[in-house]
C-alpha positions, 0 to 999 in steps of 0.5 A: 405145665401146659404152655396154653394155660399160661398164655396171656389174652390177645389185646387190641389198640395197645400203643407201641412205645417208640424205638430207642432210648430217651435222649439224656443230653440236649444235643439237638436243642443247642444253638451255636455258642450254647452249652450244657454242664454235666456235673461229676467229681474229678475221679469220674472224669475219664469215664464221663468224658469218654461217654460224652465224646461218644454221644457228641460224635453220634449226635454230630453224625446225625445232625451235622453239627459240631460239638466241643467238650471241656472239663470245667472244674465241677464237671464236663461242659459241652458246647455247640461250635458249628 
């Protein structure tokens, strides 16, 4: 099959989407003392706390803020502490 036959038309003025993924957690919006809850069953705790810890560390590096994570019975709660 000829490659030229499958070629799409050239288009102008198509906006490019932003780089990266949308942020799932509101790290940047938190003020000191505020928190948010990510609900999950206890059996998913290890996987979720690992993921949230990684996200919190990356957010801390970008912003200079500090975060703390705790299991609160029905999920993991993240606080901004500094």
